[in-house]
C-alpha positions as MATLAB code, in Angstrom:
seq = 'MSALKIKKGSTKHSAYNLRPTFSDLTESHTLAIVVDNEPGVLARVIGLFSGRGYNIDSLTVAEIDHQGHQSRITIVTTGTPQVIEQIKAQLGRIVPVHDVHDLTVEGKSVERELALLKVAGEGDKRVEALRLADIFRASVVDSTLDCFVFEITGTPDKIDAFADLMRPLGLSEIARTGVAALPRGR';
ca = [
     -30.891   10.477  -31.019;
     -27.975   11.205  -33.276;
     -27.982   11.284  -37.038;
     -26.875    7.645  -37.089;
     -29.785    6.709  -34.720;
     -27.415    5.527  -31.939;
     -28.403    6.258  -28.448;
     -26.066    8.334  -26.332;
     -23.937    6.400  -23.824;
     -22.401    3.002  -23.884;
     -23.998    0.018  -25.641;
     -22.702   -3.375  -26.557;
     -22.225   -2.105  -30.043;
     -20.258    1.015  -29.060;
     -16.654    1.393  -30.046;
     -16.022    3.072  -26.693;
     -17.083    1.435  -23.511;
     -17.930    4.399  -21.194;
     -18.509    2.135  -18.215;
     -15.360    1.080  -16.363;
     -14.594   -2.604  -16.403;
     -12.670   -2.561  -13.178;
     -14.027   -2.734   -9.616;
     -14.340    0.417   -7.699;
     -14.835   -1.440   -4.397;
     -11.915   -0.691   -2.025;
     -10.571   -3.499    0.063;
      -8.089   -3.744    2.932;
      -5.053   -5.950    2.278;
      -2.177   -6.921    4.591;
       1.205   -7.041    2.761;
       4.319   -8.751    4.218;
       7.451   -7.575    2.571;
      10.964   -9.067    3.220;
      13.703   -6.539    2.425;
      17.416   -6.066    3.099;
      18.027   -4.393    6.435;
      20.036   -1.412    5.175;
      19.635    2.356    5.425;
      17.008    3.918    3.198;
      15.049    0.784    2.301;
      12.030    1.782    4.385;
      12.155    5.269    2.900;
      12.082    3.770   -0.565;
       9.090    1.546    0.222;
       7.166    4.337    1.905;
       8.063    6.716   -0.948;
       6.304    4.360   -3.328;
       3.078    4.831   -1.353;
       3.322    8.550   -0.908;
       4.488    9.284   -4.398;
       1.444    7.512   -5.902;
      -1.101    8.706   -3.286;
      -1.688    5.307   -1.737;
      -2.635    5.263    1.951;
      -1.015    3.160    4.689;
      -3.384    2.181    7.524;
      -0.768    0.309    9.556;
       3.028   -0.105    9.303;
       5.437   -2.288   11.366;
       9.065   -3.042   10.721;
      11.498   -5.339   12.504;
      14.635   -7.268   11.679;
      13.912  -10.991   11.203;
      17.347  -12.374   10.288;
      20.399  -10.892   11.996;
      22.912  -12.952    9.995;
      21.163  -12.335    6.636;
      20.453   -8.652    7.474;
      16.800   -8.937    6.511;
      13.776   -7.143    7.882;
      10.070   -7.693    7.549;
       7.770   -4.754    6.719;
       4.094   -5.394    7.353;
       1.787   -2.891    5.756;
      -2.034   -2.746    5.837;
      -3.365   -0.597    2.949;
      -6.667   -0.107    1.153;
      -7.513    0.168   -2.470;
      -9.296   -1.414   -5.411;
      -8.045   -4.792   -6.566;
      -6.233   -3.099   -9.407;
      -4.495   -0.693   -7.130;
      -3.407   -3.512   -4.800;
      -1.989   -5.472   -7.720;
      -0.172   -2.341   -8.876;
       1.292   -1.788   -5.441;
       2.503   -5.404   -5.226;
       4.118   -5.162   -8.647;
       5.909   -1.930   -7.846;
       7.106   -3.181   -4.525;
       8.568   -6.203   -6.209;
      10.620   -3.993   -8.582;
      12.394   -2.245   -5.730;
      15.989   -3.677   -5.659;
      16.358   -4.485   -1.845;
      12.839   -6.268   -1.732;
      13.166  -10.015   -1.711;
       9.519  -11.144   -1.300;
       6.080   -9.477   -1.374;
       3.150  -11.519    0.021;
      -0.478  -10.424    0.132;
      -1.601  -12.271    3.207;
      -5.199  -11.321    2.611;
      -5.247  -13.206   -0.808;
      -2.887  -16.055    0.038;
      -5.114  -17.542    2.646;
      -5.874  -17.290    6.366;
      -3.453  -15.369    8.523;
      -3.018  -14.374   12.049;
      -3.031  -10.631   12.723;
      -2.365   -9.073   16.061;
      -1.695   -5.537   17.325;
      -0.580   -4.184   20.693;
      -2.006   -1.010   22.260;
      -1.477    0.980   25.391;
      -4.434    2.998   26.641;
      -4.369    5.624   29.430;
      -7.698    5.967   31.138;
      -8.171    8.723   33.793;
     -11.117    8.437   36.013;
     -12.378    8.280   39.592;
     -14.888    6.219   41.625;
     -17.331    4.170   39.617;
     -15.542    4.944   36.311;
     -12.395    3.268   37.660;
     -14.287    0.207   38.678;
     -16.045    0.052   35.306;
     -12.746    0.490   33.428;
     -11.260   -2.467   35.382;
     -14.303   -4.598   34.761;
     -14.219   -3.919   30.956;
     -10.434   -4.559   30.933;
     -11.050   -7.967   32.481;
     -13.585   -8.802   29.818;
     -11.283   -7.846   26.970;
      -8.267   -9.524   28.674;
      -6.404   -6.283   28.899;
      -3.864   -5.945   31.692;
      -3.013   -3.051   33.906;
       0.616   -2.155   33.390;
       0.660    1.101   35.349;
      -1.656    2.502   37.953;
      -1.830    5.838   39.854;
      -4.462    7.304   42.051;
      -6.159    8.971   39.088;
      -5.478    6.832   36.033;
      -4.623    3.379   34.646;
      -2.533    2.386   31.660;
      -3.935   -0.832   30.034;
      -2.094   -3.111   27.661;
      -4.203   -5.055   25.200;
      -3.278   -7.277   22.287;
      -5.618   -8.581   19.614;
      -7.020   -7.782   16.229;
      -7.436   -4.113   15.248;
     -11.167   -4.486   15.523;
     -10.908   -5.746   19.171;
      -8.605   -2.798   20.058;
     -11.043   -0.321   18.376;
     -13.958   -1.850   20.386;
     -12.009   -1.557   23.658;
     -11.049    2.056   22.929;
     -14.646    2.942   22.110;
     -15.811    1.575   25.417;
     -13.050    3.393   27.358;
     -13.756    6.804   25.786;
     -16.700    7.676   28.085;
     -14.734    6.340   31.093;
     -11.847    8.873   30.567;
      -9.624    7.551   27.715;
      -6.980   10.288   27.414;
      -4.203    8.703   25.314;
      -3.617    5.700   23.085;
      -0.487    4.253   21.483;
      -0.705    1.409   18.918;
       2.068   -0.735   17.407;
       0.496   -1.518   14.119;
      -0.410   -4.945   12.687;
       1.995   -7.938   12.863;
       0.832  -10.775   10.704;
       1.828  -14.267    9.698;
       0.113  -16.756    7.353;
      -1.411  -19.784    9.026;
      -0.147  -23.306    8.390;
       2.881  -24.059    6.301;
];
């Protein structure tokens, strides 16, 4: 006890709240950003993330309007709700950025990813790889005597599950496109 008979630490009567009032729970968010399709825009957007130590889990970019010269950047990132809000606010201040949408917050969305997986194996492992590919609706896009290349589309979780099952069967390489997402409905 101190001389004023106040317990150490934070109380409801303390002038200083030593407990943080913000959430420390990290969440994954999908951000859709419409930008001008001009040199350096992607570098500026990515520079915002790297300069502040934010992580990017997935990144896809493509031109969406040839006449208007606009592109859509889809970024999946993780952070606390406060960090996500800060990211959205800072993205909105970049000059060539037209719109920033948090698809995770704005409602249901459709998210898909494409992956190519090379699986090398012989005998029963090849048969098992084909059987699992059929279950996951993956298609064989290349085949040699010692390996297959499978193409699979779906949610990132579906692709992770397929890759985990292919590892013991001889998964040797994987290439993923990153998440493409659109909001559902109007």
